[in-house]
N, C-alpha and C positions, 0 to 999 in steps of 0.2 A: 150422662156418660157412665158406663159400668166399668168398675176397676177391680183388679185383684192386687193384693199386696203380699209379697213373699219375702220374708226375712226371718232368719233363725232367732232374732232377738225380739221377743214380744213387746218390750218397752218401745222399740223403734216402730213397730207396727201400730201401737197405740198412739204414738206421737204423730205419725203420718195421718192417721184417721182424724185426730183432733185438728191438725193443720188443714186438712182437706175440708172438714166441716166448716172451718172459718172462711177459707178463701174460695171454695167451690161447693156451696151447699146443695147444688143440684146433682152432685156425684153420688152414685150408689156403689158402696163397697160390696161386691157380690161374694167375695171369699178372701180368706187369709190363709197363708201357708207358712209353715216353719222349716220346710225343706224343699229341695228342688223337684223331687218326684211328685210330691203332692201338688206343687205349683203347676207343673206340666199337666197333670191329670185334671186339675180344676179348670185350667184354661181351656183344655180340649172339651171338657164337659159343659162348662158355663158360657164359653165364648164371650168373654168380656171385651170391651172396646180396647182396653189397654191394661198393662201389667207393670207394676213397680217391682223389679227384681233386685235382690241383693246379689252381689257377685259370688261371695263365699257362703254357701249353705251346705248342710249335710246332704249326702247323696249327690244329686246333680247340682252343679254350680248354676248361677243365673245365666252365664254364657251358654252352657249346655242346654238349659231350658229354651233359651231364645233360638238356638240353632236347630232344635227338634220340633219347633212349633209346626203343626200340620193345619192349623186354622189361623185365619187373620186375626192378629192382635198386635197393637202398637206396644213397644217396650221402652221403658225408661229404667235405667239402672240406678240404684241407690246403694252406695258403698263407701267404705272408708279407704278404698284402694284406688289411687289415681292411675296406677301403672296399667290398668286393664282398659283404659278409654279407647285405644285404637281397636282392640279386639271387639269391644262393645259396638262400636260403629260399623265394623265389618259384619256384625250380626244384626244390622239394621236397627240399631238403637236410635230412638227418637231424641233421647237426652241421657245425660250422665250426671247425676247429682252426687256430691260428696257429703258424707256425714260430718258434722251434724247439719241436717237439712233445716234451712230457714224458711219462714213463710214467704219471703220475697222470692227466693230462688224456686220454691215449689210453685208459686204463681206463674213464673216464666215457663216452667215445664207444662203446667196445665194449659197455658195459652198455646204452646206448640202442639200439644195433643188435640186441642179443639180445632186448630188450623189443619191438622193432618187427617182428622176424621170428617167424613161427609156429614152434612146436617141430616138428622133423622127425619124420616117422613117427607123428604124432599126428593121426589122422583128425578127431577132434572139434575140435581147434584149427584145422585147415585149413578145416573146414566153417564155423566161426565167422568166420574171416577172409573167406571167400567171401561169406557172408551179410552181413557188414558192408560189403564193397565193393558188393554189389548194393543195399543199403539207401542207400548214399551217392549212387548214381546218380540223376539226375533222371528222373522218370517220363516216359514217352513215350506219346503218344496212340495 
């Protein structure tokens, strides 16, 4: 799984990377960003499977980044602010982690991400996901 981590606090980005190395050693961190505009650009350029976004960052907020995504990317928010949870889920958040993040809680998020992503190199799983997406679209005349 390929991930992007976006948070304006570099110690938190480092902490998440250490925790991920422990609980999900197969994860590849493809990029880090300290602000929302960079996060959005890197997601669109690198197309990671998922992104961990802070809610409050310079420039674009994590919520703004999630709402502007033009490429498929699962989003989990990592924040100190619990009052944005509803907005996060309205922006298709897969999870909402409160700081300080623990290894146990991050493991739950990683399991949710793995469940939400189709297995790589499995044509049948990819076909099922595409059919499910087509079935969920409203019919057009």
